[in-house]
C-alpha positions in Angstrom: -15.5 -124.8 -4.6 -16.2 -123.8 -8.3 -18.9 -120.9 -9.1 -21.5 -123.0 -10.4 -20.8 -124.9 -6.7 -21.0 -121.9 -4.6 -24.4 -120.4 -5.9 -25.9 -124.0 -5.9 -24.9 -124.3 -1.8 -26.7 -121.2 -1.9 -29.6 -121.2 -3.8 -30.4 -124.4 -1.3 -29.4 -122.5 2.0 -31.3 -119.6 1.1 -34.4 -122.6 0.3 -33.9 -123.5 3.2 -34.4 -120.6 5.0 -37.3 -119.3 3.3 -38.9 -122.7 4.6 -38.4 -122.1 8.2 -38.9 -125.7 9.3 -36.2 -125.8 11.2 -36.4 -125.0 15.0 -32.8 -125.5 16.3 -30.3 -122.9 15.1 -27.2 -124.5 16.3 -28.2 -127.0 14.3 -28.0 -125.0 10.6 -24.5 -123.5 11.9 -23.1 -126.9 12.8 -24.6 -128.1 9.1 -22.7 -125.2 7.7 -25.5 -124.4 4.8 -25.0 -122.1 2.5 -20.6 -122.5 3.1 -20.0 -120.0 0.0 -17.4 -116.8 0.4 -20.6 -114.7 1.3 -22.1 -116.6 3.3 -20.3 -119.3 4.9 -20.1 -120.2 8.6 -17.4 -118.6 10.5 -16.0 -120.5 13.8 -14.6 -118.1 16.9 -12.4 -119.7 20.0 -14.5 -118.4 22.5 -15.1 -118.8 26.5 -17.5 -120.9 27.7 -19.5 -119.1 30.6 -20.6 -122.5 32.4 -16.9 -123.9 32.3 -14.4 -121.1 31.9 -12.7 -123.0 29.0 -13.0 -122.4 25.3 -15.5 -123.4 23.4 -16.3 -122.4 19.9 -18.6 -119.9 18.5 -19.9 -120.6 14.8 -21.6 -117.3 13.2 -23.0 -117.6 10.0 -24.8 -114.1 7.8 -27.8 -115.1 6.1 -30.7 -113.3 4.2 -34.5 -113.5 5.7 -35.9 -113.1 2.1 -38.4 -109.9 1.9 -36.7 -108.7 5.5 -33.4 -108.0 6.0 -29.6 -109.5 7.2 -29.3 -111.1 9.9 -26.3 -113.7 11.7 -27.2 -116.6 13.7 -24.6 -117.3 16.3 -24.3 -120.8 17.9 -22.3 -121.4 20.6 -21.1 -124.9 22.0 -18.2 -126.1 24.5 -16.6 -129.6 24.0 -15.5 -129.9 27.6 -18.8 -129.4 29.7 -21.0 -130.0 26.4 -23.0 -126.1 27.0 -24.4 -125.3 24.0 -26.9 -121.7 23.5 -27.9 -120.5 20.1 -29.9 -117.1 19.0 -30.1 -114.5 16.4 -28.5 -110.9 15.6 -29.9 -108.1 13.6 -26.6 -107.8 11.5 -27.7 -104.0 10.8 -28.1 -101.4 13.0 -31.8 -100.6 14.9 -34.1 -99.3 13.1 -35.7 -95.8 13.0 -39.0 -97.0 14.2 -40.3 -100.0 16.3 -42.4 -103.0 14.9 -45.5 -104.8 16.3 -46.9 -107.5 14.3 -50.3 -109.1 15.0 -51.1 -112.7 13.0 -54.5 -114.6 13.4 -53.8 -118.0 13.3 -56.7 -120.1 11.3 -54.6 -122.8 9.4 -51.2 -124.8 9.4 -50.3 -122.8 6.4 -50.0 -119.9 9.1 -48.4 -122.0 11.3 -45.9 -122.5 9.0 -44.9 -118.9 8.6 -41.7 -117.7 9.1 -41.1 -115.8 12.7 -37.8 -113.4 13.2 -37.4 -112.7 17.2 -34.5 -110.4 18.5 -33.5 -110.3 22.2 -35.3 -107.2 22.3 -39.0 -108.5 20.8 -41.6 -109.6 22.6 -44.0 -112.7 21.1 -47.5 -113.1 23.1 -50.0 -115.4 22.4 -52.5 -113.0 22.3 -55.7 -115.6 23.1 -53.8 -116.7 25.9 -51.9 -113.6 27.6 -49.0 -115.3 28.0 -45.8 -114.2 26.7 -42.5 -116.4 24.9 -39.3 -116.3 26.8 -37.4 -113.3 26.0 -34.4 -115.0 23.3 -33.3 -114.5 19.7 -34.3 -116.9 17.5 -35.2 -117.4 13.5 -38.0 -120.2 13.4 -41.6 -120.5 12.7 -44.7 -119.7 13.9 -45.2 -123.6 15.2 -41.6 -123.5 16.4 -42.0 -120.5 18.3 -45.6 -122.0 20.5 -43.4 -125.3 20.7 -41.0 -123.7 22.8 -43.4 -121.9 24.6 -45.0 -125.2 25.2 -42.5 -127.3 26.0 -41.5 -124.8 28.2 -44.6 -124.8 30.6 -44.7 -128.6 30.0 -41.2 -130.0 31.1 -42.1 -128.7 35.1 -45.6 -130.0 35.1 -44.9 -133.2 37.2 -42.5 -131.2 39.4 -45.4 -129.0 40.2 -47.8 -131.7 40.2 -46.0 -133.0 43.6 -44.9 -129.6 44.6 -47.0 -127.2 44.0 -50.5 -128.7 43.0 -52.3 -125.2 43.0 -50.0 -123.8 40.6 -50.3 -127.2 38.6 -54.0 -126.5 38.2 -53.5 -122.9 37.3 -50.9 -124.1 34.4 -52.9 -127.2 33.2 -55.1 -125.0 31.1 -52.5 -123.2 29.0 -50.6 -126.0 28.3 -53.6 -128.1 27.1 -54.9 -124.8 24.8 -50.9 -124.8 23.3 -51.5 -128.6 22.6 -54.7 -128.1 20.6 -52.6 -125.2 18.8 -49.9 -127.4 17.6 -52.4 -130.7 17.0 -54.1 -128.2 14.8 -57.1 -128.4 16.7 -57.2 -125.0 18.5 -57.7 -122.9 15.5 -58.0 -119.7 15.2 -55.8 -117.7 17.6 -53.3 -114.7 17.7 -50.5 -113.9 18.3 -48.1 -110.8 17.8 -44.7 -109.6 18.1 -43.3 -106.6 19.3 -39.5 -105.0 19.2 -39.2 -101.9 20.1 -35.7 -102.1 17.5 -37.4 -103.1 14.5 -35.6 -105.8 14.0 -38.4 -108.8 14.4 -40.6 -109.8 12.1 -43.8 -112.2 11.0 -43.5 -113.2 7.4 -46.5 -112.1 5.3 -48.9 -113.7 3.3 -50.8 -111.9 -0.6 -53.5 -113.7 0.7 -53.8 -111.7 3.7 -57.4 -109.8 3.9 -58.7 -107.7 6.6 -57.6 -108.2 10.2 -55.4 -111.4 10.2 -52.0 -109.7 9.3 -51.2 -106.4 11.1 -48.5 -104.0 11.0 -47.7 -101.4 13.2 -44.5 -99.0 12.6 -44.4 -96.4 15.9 -41.3 -94.1 16.9 -39.6 -95.2 20.1 -40.3 -93.2 23.6 -37.3 -91.5 25.2 -37.8 -94.2 27.8 -37.7 -97.2 25.6 -34.5 -95.6 23.7 -32.6 -95.7 28.0 -34.0 -99.4 28.0 -32.0 -100.1 24.9 -28.8 -97.9 25.7 -29.3 -95.6 22.9 -30.7 -92.6 24.5 -29.4 -88.5 24.6 -29.1 -86.3 27.2 -32.5 -86.2 29.0 -33.0 -82.7 27.8 -33.0 -83.8 24.2 -36.1 -86.0 24.9 -38.0 -82.7 25.1 -41.3 -82.9 23.1 -44.4 -80.6 22.6 -46.7 -81.6 25.3 -49.0 -78.5 26.0 -48.0 -76.7 22.7 -51.4 -77.3 20.8 -52.8 -74.4 22.5 -50.4 -71.5 21.4 -49.9 -72.4 18.1 -51.4 -70.3 15.3 -52.7 -71.2 11.9 -50.2 -71.1 8.9 -46.9 -70.3 11.5 -44.5 -72.7 11.7 -42.7 -73.6 15.2 -39.4 -75.3 15.9 -39.4 -77.5 19.3 -35.8 -79.7 20.5 -36.7 -83.3 20.0 -34.4 -86.2 19.7 -34.5 -87.9 16.4 -36.0 -91.6 16.6 -32.8 -92.7 14.1 -29.7 -91.5 15.9 -31.1 -90.2 19.6 -29.0 -86.9 18.8 -30.8 -83.5 19.7 -32.8 -82.4 16.4 -35.5 -79.8 15.3 -39.5 -81.0 15.3 -41.2 -78.7 12.7 -44.8 -78.2 13.0 -47.4 -76.4 11.5 -51.1 -76.0 11.7 -53.4 -75.6 8.7 -57.3 -75.7 8.0 -58.3 -78.2 5.3 -61.9 -77.0 3.8 -64.8 -78.8 4.4 -62.4 -80.8 6.9 -61.0 -79.8 10.1 -57.4 -78.3 11.9 -54.8 -80.7 10.9 -51.2 -80.8 12.6 -48.2 -81.3 10.1 -45.0 -82.6 12.2 -41.6 -83.1 9.9 -38.5 -84.4 11.9 -35.2 -83.3 10.4 -32.0 -84.7 11.8 -29.0 -82.9 10.8 -26.6 -85.5 12.6 -28.0 -88.8 11.0 -29.7 -86.7 8.1 -33.3 -88.5 8.7 -36.0 -86.6 7.5 -39.7 -87.8 8.9 -43.1 -86.8 8.7 -46.8 -87.1 10.5 -50.3 -85.4 10.3 -51.9 -84.9 13.6 -55.6 -84.4 13.6 -57.1 -82.0 16.2 -61.0 -81.5 17.9 -62.4 -84.3 20.2 -63.2 -88.0 19.7 -66.0 -88.3 17.4 -68.9 -90.9 18.0 -68.6 -92.2 15.2 -66.1 -93.8 12.4 -66.0 -93.4 8.6 -65.5 -95.4 5.9 -64.6 -93.3 2.7 -64.7 -94.7 -0.7 -63.6 -93.2 -4.0 -64.0 -94.6 -7.5 -60.8 -93.8 -9.2 -61.7 -92.8 -13.3 -59.3 -90.7 -14.6 -55.9 -89.3 -14.3 -57.2 -86.2 -12.2 -58.2 -88.4 -9.1 -54.8 -89.7 -8.8 -54.1 -85.7 -7.7 -57.0 -85.5 -4.8 -55.1 -84.5 -1.5 -55.9 -87.5 1.0 -55.5 -87.1 4.6 -54.6 -90.5 6.0 -54.1 -90.5 9.9 -52.3 -92.9 11.9 -55.7 -94.9 12.8 -56.8 -95.5 9.3 -56.7 -98.5 7.6 -56.9 -98.8 3.6 -58.4 -101.2 1.6 -58.6 -101.8 -2.7 -60.3 -105.5 -3.7 -58.7 -104.5 -7.3 -55.5 -103.8 -6.1 -55.2 -106.3 -3.7 -54.3 -104.0 -0.7 -55.1 -104.3 2.8 -53.5 -101.6 4.8 -54.0 -101.8 8.5 -54.0 -98.8 10.7 -50.5 -97.3 12.2 -48.6 -99.4 8.9 -47.6 -95.9 7.4 -48.4 -93.3 10.0 -50.1 -89.8 9.4 -49.6 -88.8 5.7 -50.9 -85.9 4.1 -50.4 -86.3 0.5 -52.4 -87.2 -2.8 -53.8 -90.4 -4.0 -50.5 -91.4 -6.1 -48.4 -90.2 -3.5 -50.2 -92.8 -1.4 -49.9 -95.6 -3.2 -46.1 -94.8 -4.5 -45.4 -94.9 -0.8 -47.0 -98.1 -0.5 -45.2 -99.5 -3.7 -41.7 -97.9 -2.1 -42.7 -99.1 1.4 -43.4 -102.9 0.5 -40.3 -102.9 -1.6 -37.3 -100.9 0.1 -38.7 -100.7 3.9 -40.1 -103.7 4.9 -39.9 -106.7 2.0 -36.3 -105.9 0.7 -37.1 -106.7 -2.9 -34.4 -104.9 -4.7 -31.6 -106.4 -2.7 -32.6 -110.2 -4.5 -34.0 -111.0 -1.3 -37.0 -112.4 -2.7 -34.8 -114.4 -5.5 -35.2 -117.6 -3.0 -38.6 -117.7 -2.6 -40.7 -120.3 -4.1 -41.5 -119.6 -7.8 -45.3 -119.6 -6.8 -45.3 -117.1 -4.1 -42.6 -115.3 -5.8 -45.0 -115.0 -8.9 -47.8 -113.5 -6.0 -46.1 -110.7 -5.3 -44.6 -109.8 -8.8 -48.3 -109.7 -9.8 -49.2 -107.7 -7.2 -46.6 -104.8 -7.9 -47.5 -105.0 -11.4 -50.8 -104.2 -10.5 -49.8 -101.4 -8.4 -47.6 -99.8 -10.6 -50.1 -99.8 -13.4 -52.3 -97.8 -11.2 -50.5 -95.6 -10.2 -49.6 -94.5 -14.0 -52.9 -94.6 -14.7 -53.0 -97.7 -16.5 -57.3 -98.2 -15.4 -57.8 -100.6 -18.0 -55.8 -102.9 -16.2 -58.9 -102.9 -13.8 -61.7 -102.8 -16.5 -61.6 -98.6 -16.5 -61.4 -97.9 -12.7 -60.7 -99.0 -9.3 -61.9 -98.3 -5.6 -59.9 -97.1 -2.8 -61.8 -97.2 1.0 -60.3 -95.7 4.1 -61.5 -96.6 7.2 -60.7 -94.5 10.6 -62.6 -95.3 13.5 -61.8 -91.6 14.8 -63.2 -90.2 11.6 -59.6 -88.4 11.2 -59.1 -89.0 7.4 -60.2 -87.0 4.3 -60.3 -87.7 0.5 -60.5 -84.3 -1.5 -63.9 -83.7 -2.9 -63.6 -82.3 -6.3 -67.4 -81.2 -6.4 -67.6 -79.7 -3.5 -70.3 -77.8 -1.9 -72.0 -80.2 -4.2 -71.9 -83.9 -3.9 -69.2 -85.9 -5.5 -70.6 -88.7 -7.2 -67.3 -91.0 -6.7 -66.8 -90.0 -3.5 -69.1 -92.1 -0.9 -68.7 -91.2 3.0 -70.4 -93.6 5.5 -70.6 -92.9 9.6 -70.7 -96.2 11.3 -69.9 -97.1 15.2 -66.8 -98.5 16.2 -66.5 -102.4 17.3 -65.8 -103.0 20.9 -62.7 -104.1 19.5 -61.6 -100.2 17.9 -62.8 -99.1 21.4 -60.6 -101.0 23.3 -57.5 -100.5 20.6 -58.2 -96.8 20.9 -57.8 -96.8 24.4 -61.4 -95.1 24.6 -63.4 -97.9 27.3 -60.4 -96.7 29.7 -61.0 -93.1 28.7 -63.3 -90.9 31.7 -63.6 -87.4 31.0 -66.3 -86.9 33.6 -66.6 -87.9 37.1 -63.2 -89.0 37.9 -62.7 -86.4 40.9 -65.3 -88.5 42.4 -63.3 -91.9 41.8 -60.3 -90.6 42.2 -61.9 -89.1 46.1 -63.3 -92.4 46.4 -60.1 -94.9 45.7 -58.5 -92.4 48.3 -60.6 -93.1 51.0 -60.2 -96.9 50.2 -56.5 -96.8 50.8 
């Protein structure tokens, strides 16, 4: 195969992957899409666990645009005709787990690419049901179709053998069918994967809570479930240590590295921000794998109201303002076309320029893999949208305000009021800074766990429960 033919085959295969119209990984591997030196399928003779004869496992390495490399795996046995397929992450388990939430509102949303590892949990939140735990590369429509088929195929048998179960499941089957027909919009799905190797494709037009990403560090228990836990002694954390922390003093605690799970050091320091509150700076340093991460936590009680902090950025000095973004804070800017949901970047204590730079680097490097050429196979219109987005973001970071008519606005919305933007005129009012308090919505209260929190009278409730039992 000539170099031109190899490139043409690769482009055609990448186009198939980016479109995500397929629902069966085995079909892709069988067809040999993308057959070239780097991405061609590889066949390996392997044992069939159904009939114990030798079958064939086909492996295909591909790059998912704006995500990362994955391996498509398809097994087939010519003796018993057993077939199976799955996907595997081509790289290592990620440092952080990830949860993606999407409000599906149209047919276009149903075509979004979806990568689910065998550790990912896909939940149709609107119906409160989970998809089977199996790795697959498909789109939202394909994922819904698999759940629908799994429930509906056995309904005739249930109707005869278990009428009550049939009656309970039939409304779910009907709702899933309405989703596939396009008459049941909107509905919500979420994909939670502690390995960080699952993904739902974003869109440049996503606004508000339509598409949400939450990155999180795994607990020691989750590391144990994944089989990557270090010794139990390495899981010692800082519980109960806050009361002993002195302002300005640095503390070092034993911890477990979220990257390699080996023992590492957790550095903690408490600082007081003028006209705000006490803040805890966390820094994780691992001498084994070199991982360095940081986070910010605020102290004090839970406030009754949330806060919207709006800053009008006009001059270069505004980019140097200190910003504290808590892990419950969302960031929005119409001019920059930014809409960052709570939990996406975690807690950060930096400057406005540093925050925008981190948004750019996170999108390009960690989430979307722009630098590795992963975006080359995107449709021209979609790639142009992302190029425009990064161009405008770069102008904001460099202080090119003319691009936005001389200024742009950025808003921090924090339901726990734990975020802060430096007031350059303090203690006088800053004309470029607006702070508004607001009442949290029921959804925000539920997401933060405040509805389930009870600080008074819990002793009586416990006694009543003991009496009942």
